N, C-alpha and C positions, 0 to 999 in steps of 0.2 A: 527769027524769034529772039536769037541771042543778042542781036543788034550789036554785036562786039566790034563789027568793022563799019558801022554806019557813019561814024565820025572818028576816023583814025587819029586825028589830031587832038582828041580830047584825052590828054594823058590822065586826068583824075578818073574818067570813066573806065579807062583801061585799067588802072590800078585797082578799082573796085571790083571789076570783073575777076581779075586774078585773085584777089582776096577771098571773093565768094567761092571760086572754084577750089581754092585750098581748104576753105571751110567744108566744102562738099567732100573733099578728100579726106577730112578729119572725120565727117560723119560716117562715111564708108568704113574707115578704120574702127569706129566705134561698132558698127554692125559686125566686122570681123571678130572683134573681142568677144561680142556675144556668141557668136557662132563657135568659135575655138574653145572658148571656156565651157560651153554647154557640151560640146562634142567630146572634149577631152575629160570632162567630169564623167560624162556617160560611159566612156571607154574604161576609165580608172576606178570609179567608186563602186564599193560593194560587190566586187568581183571575186569569185572563189579562186584562191590560189592554188597552184599545182602541189600535190602532196610531196612532202619532202621526208626522207628517212630521219627520224629523231636523231639518229646517232651522227648524222652529218650536220646537224644544226649546231652552231656555236654558242657557248655560253655568253649570257647577257648581265651585266651589272646595271641595275635600275638605280639612279640616283635621284632622291625625292627631296628637293629643298624645301623646307617648310618654315613659316614665319609665325602663324597664328591658327587659332581654332575657328572654324565656322560651323554652321548646323549641318553641313553635308560632309564634312572631313572624314568621319569614321566610315561612312558609306563608301566614299571615294577610295580611301586607302585599302578598305577590304577588297576592293576588286583587284588589287595587285597581287594579293595572296592567292587568288582564284585563276590565275592565268594557265592556259593550256599551252605550257611551254616545258620542255624537258629540263633545261638546266638554267637557272637564273638566281640572282641575289638582289635583294632590296637593300639600299643603303639610305637610311632616313638622316637628313641633315636639318637640325632645328637651330634656327639662326640665334635665338637667345633662350636662355632657361626658362621653360615654361611648364609648370607642374601638370597643368590640364592636357597640354599637347603630348608631353611625354607619357602621361598615364593612357591616353587613347592609343599611342603606339605600342606600349608594352602589353596592354590587353590583347591587342591583335597579334603580337608575335607569341604570345602564350597560347592564344586560339589556333594559331597556325604554326606548331613547332616544326613541322616538316619543311617549312619554306626557310632557306638561308636568309638571314637578315641581321643588320647591324645598325646601331643608333648612334649618331654623332651629335653631340650638343655643345653649343658655345656662342659667345658673343662674336660675331664675325668682324666687328669694327673696333674690337679692343686693341691695346697695345700689343706689339709682337712680343710673344713668349711670356706674357703675364701669368700663364699657368705654371711657370717654372717655380713660382712662389709656393707651390703646393708641396714640394719636396721637404719643406720646413715645417709641415703641419701632420705629421704621421698619425697623432692621435685622434684626428678628426675622422679617420677612416673606421675608428672601431665603433661609431655611432650607428653603423649599419643603416643606411638610408633606405627608403622604401623600395627604390628601384633596384637596389642591389639585392634585396630580399626576394624579389620576384623575377630577377633575371634568368635563373636556370630554367630553360624551356625543355620540357619533355621530361625523361627519366634520368639524363645524364646531367650532372652538376658542372657549371662552367667555372673554371678556375679564374684566379685574377693575377695579374702582373702589372707593373707600372709602365708605363710608356708616355711620352710627351710627343706632340706633333706641333711643329713650328713652321710658319710661313712668313717670308717677306711680305709684309702687307703695305709697304710705303706706296707701291705703284698700283695697288688693287683698289680702284674705286667703285666697282661693281659688286653690291652685297650679295648677289645671287651667285656670282663666281666664287667669291670668297667664302660663302657658306658651303659650297660643294668641294673645296679643296681637299678636306680630310678624307671625303669618301672617294674622291677620284684617286687619291693616293693609294687607297686600300682595295680599289676594284681589282678583282682577281681575274676577270674575263677579257677576251680580246674586243668585245662590243660593249659599249655602254649607253644606256638610254637616259637622256635628261628628261625628267617628267615633272611639270609644274604641279604645284600642290592642289589645284582646282580641278584636276582632271579625273574623270571615271574612265576605266579602262574595261573594255569588252574582253571577255575570255580569250578570244582568237586574235585579238589586235597585235599582240607581240609577235605571234607566229606570222602573221600577214607582213609585218614590218620585216621581219628576219628573212622571209622568203624573197623579199626585194634586194636583199643585200647579196648581190652576185659579185663574181671576182673583180669586176671593174667599177664597183659602186663603193663609195665611202661614206655616204650619209643618206639616210632615209628619214623623211620628215612627214609628219601628219599635217593636213591642213586644218587649221582651228576651225571648230564648229561648236554646237552647243547641244547639251542633252534636252529633253522635253521638259520645260520647267513651267510651273505655274505663275499666272500673272501676266500683265500686258508687257512689263520689262523684259521678261524671258522671251515673249514673241518678237519684240523689236530686235533683241540680239541675235535671235535665230534668224529673222529675216536679213539682218545685216551680214552675218557670217555666211549664209546660204545664198546670198544674192550677189551684191556689189563685191563683197571681199572674195568670195568663192570664184567669180567670174575672172577678176584680175589675178588672183592666185594662180589659178589653173593655166590661164592663158600665158602668163609670164613664164611659169614653170615649163610649159610646152615648148616655147621658143628658146629656152635655156638660159634665161637671165636670173641672177642671184635673187631669189625671192623665198627665204626660209624663215619661218617663225620658230622660235627655239623652245616653245611650250612642251614639244614632244619630238625629240630628235635621236635617232639611233646612229651612232658614229663608231668608226674604227678607231680604237684607242691609239694605235700606232700613229695615226696622222697627228693627232693632238700631241702626242709625246714628242714627235719629231719637230713640232712648232715651239716646243718648249713647255707643253702641259697647259692645263685650263688657265693658270695664272698669266699666260702670255696674253689673254684676252681680257683680263681684269681691269683695264682702262677704259673700256668702252662700255656704254650702257646697252648699245645694241650688239651685244656679244654674239648674237646668232648670225648676224650679216657677216662678221669677221670670221667666224668659224667655218661657215659655208664658203667664204672666199678662200680660205687656207686649203680646204678640201679640194677645190677646183684648181687651185695653184699648184698641188701635188699631183694633178692629172687623173683625179678620181671623179666619178660621175655622182650626181645627185638624183634621188629618185623620190616621188610623191607616193606615201603609202596608200593602199585601197581602202583604208578605214579612216575617215576624218577623226581628229583629235575631240573628244567629247568633254567640254568645258561644264562643270557642275558645281560651281562655287555657290556656297549657301548665302553669300552676301552680293545681291545684284539690285540694281535699280537703273532708271533712266540716266539719273545724273552720275552714277558711277561709270556707265558705259560711256557717256559723253566725255568725262573726264579721261577715260582711258583712250578714246578716239583722238582727243587733243594731243596727249602725250605721244601717240604714235605717229600723228602727223607731223609733230615738231621733230621727231627723229628722222622721219622720211625726207624733211626738208633739208637736213643736214648730210643725207646719204645721196641724194640725187636732185639736180636742179629741175628735173620733169615734175617734182612734186608741186612747184609753183603754179603749174598749169592744170592741176587736177580738177579744180572747180569746173573747167570748161567740159570735161567728160561726165559731168553729172547729167541726170536726165532732164531736168527742166531748163538747165542752161543749154545743152545741145538741142532741146526742142525750140527754144526761143530762137536761137541761131539758124535752125533748119527753116523755121518759118519766115524770117527776115530774108535769107538768102534765096529761097526758091520764090519769093514774092518778087525780089529784085530782078531775078534772072529769068524767070518763066511766068511772071504774073499769076502765081498761084495763090490761093488764099491762104495766108499765114497761120491763121487760127486753126483751119482744118489740117494743114500739115503738121503744126505743133501738137494738135489733139491725137493725130494718127501716130506720131512719133511716140507720145507718152503711152498710148495704148499697146503698141507693139513692144516698148521697153518692159511695160508692166507684165505682160505675158511672157516675155524671155525670162524676166526674173523668176516668176512662178515657176516655169518649168526648171530653171536652175536650181531653185530651192527643192523641188520633188527629187531631182536627180541627187543632190547632196544628202537629203534626208533618207533616201533609199526606200521609202514607203509613205504612207499617208501622213499628212501634216497634223500636229497635235491642235490646231486651232482652225476655224471656220475660214472660208474664203473672204467673208467680209472682215474678219479680224486681220487676216493676211493684208488685205488692202489698207486698212487704217495703219498697221504697223509699218507697211511699205511707205505709206505718204509720211509718216512721222520721221522714218530714216532718211527719205530724200530730202525733206526740208531742214532737218536738223543738221545736214551735212554742210549747209552754208554758215551756220552758226559755229560749227566746228572749226571751218577754214578760218572764219573772222577771228576767233579766239586764238588759233595758232598763229595767224599772221600778225595780229596786233598785240599779242600777250608778250610776256617776257620770255627769255631764253631758259628759263628754269622749269624743271619738271619735278613732280613728287612721285617716288616710287619706292615700295617696300618700306614705307613709314619715314623715309628720309627725303630731303630736298637736295636737288642737283643743280649746278650751272652748266649748261651744255656748251661745248666747244665745237671746233670743227670735226667731222667724221664721228660725232656723238661721243667724242672724249668728254669726260665730265669731272667736275670738282663738286665734292660735297660741300654744301653750305653749312658752315659750322654751327652747331648747336651744342649746348652744355651736355656732356656726356653723362650717363647714368653710372652708378657704381660699377666697376668692371667685374665682369663675371668669367673666371678662366674657363678654359675648353674642358668640356666633359666628354669622354669617349667611352661609349658602351658598346661592346662587341659580343655578338652571340652567334652560334653556328646552329645549323639545323641538327636534329637528332642523329642523322647519318653521318656526320663529320663534325665531331666536336672539336672546338678551337678555344684558344684562351681568350678570356675576357679582359678588357681594360676598364678601370674606373679611375677617373681624375675628378674628384669631388669639389664642390664649390667651398669657400671658407666658411659660409654660414651654416653648413651642415656639420 
C-alpha cells in the first residue's frame, strides 16, 4: 500500500515519502499537545488547595502598575481589597499624574482602611531626579491639595515627611518596570505579586497562589484568561485564551519550558534582589520571560496557579485583541525561532496538510480527512475551554462555534501582519523599536511637560506609618 519500495531508484518519490511521514509525525505531535494541555488543565485548574495555617503564610506585597482609567477599573481594584489572605499590602503605581485615577484609588483606600496600601504617582519616563526641584518650592505644600486632605484613613492621622526616590533611568526602557520601581523598593514582604491593571481577582486567588509557593518554588504565575464579558469581542477573547492559548500554555509549562505571562506573577523578592532588582530587567519589553529565566537560573521551580488570571479590562474589541496578538507574536519571534513555524500548527493548516499527506500515502479522501481533523480539533477546543472556565460557558454553543471560527481564521491575518510589518510595537501609549531578545528602544516623541514624582504612603489603621508627599509644581 505504501509503495515506498516499488521503485527504489526514484529519489524524488523517496524524498516525498520521508517528508510526508515527517508531517504525520508533526500531526501526532499536535494531537499530543491537545491531550497534554487538556489533561494538565483538568488536573490543575479549579482544584481546592490544602488548608494552611494562616500563621505559616508569608506576607505578600501586591504591586499594581496603572496607567489610565477604564469603566471596569474601580470594580477590578476593589477585588484586591477583599482578598481572603491574612497579611498583604497593595502598592499602587500610577504612571503619570491622573486626577481621575488617583481619585478612584483614594476612595477605595478610604473605604477599606484596614487594608495596608500605598500610592506612588509619577511620570516614569521623566528625566532622572527631576523631583529634586521640589525642595525649592516649600510654599507649594501649604495649598493643601485634595489628596492630602483625604489621605488619613480611619481614625489615625498620618503624618508627613519629605523623601525623594531616585532611580537610574538611562537603561530602563520598559515603562511597566519603571512604573513599579518605587513600589518594589518599598515592598515590606518576602513575596511580591505583579498584577496588571485590567485584572479582577477572586477572593481566594491569592491564597491559592501562595499555597503553591513551596520551599523549592520561586515563581507562581496565573495563566491568562478572561472574565465573562458582554459582546462578541468578549466571546472571541475568551475562546482564544481558553483554547489555543490555554492548550499551548499548559503543555509548555508541563514539560518545563519557560512560558510565563507576567500579568499575574507571585515572586520571591530575594531572587530579584540577587539579580539586581527589577531595574535589571528594564531593558526588555518581554520582562516576564527574563524574570522567569532568572528564577530557573537560580535553581528555583516555577508553578502554574490553580486559578487562571481574570482579565476584565473595560476597553476591549476585536481590533484591540488583534493588535495585542500581533504585538505578542512579534515578541515571540525574537525569543524563539520556533515562532516562525507557528502557522503550521493552526487547525486549518494542519487539516490541509493531513488531507494531502494521507491522500498521497494511503489514497484516503483528502476532504474527508481534513473535515474529520477540523471536527476533532473543534471538540478538543470546546472541552479545553470548559476545563479552563471551570463551569458553564457564558454563551451558546453556536456563538462558541462562530467565535472559534473567527479566532482560527484571524490567526493568519495576525501572522501576516507580524511577518510583513515593521519591527516596532506600540505598548502603554509609547512606540518601541524591537531589537534582539526583545531589547527595545523607544521611538522619540516630543515629551510633555515633566511631572515630578509624587509618593503618597499610608498604612492600615492597625499599623500607622509616616506619609510622604512630593507635590507637582502646578499645585
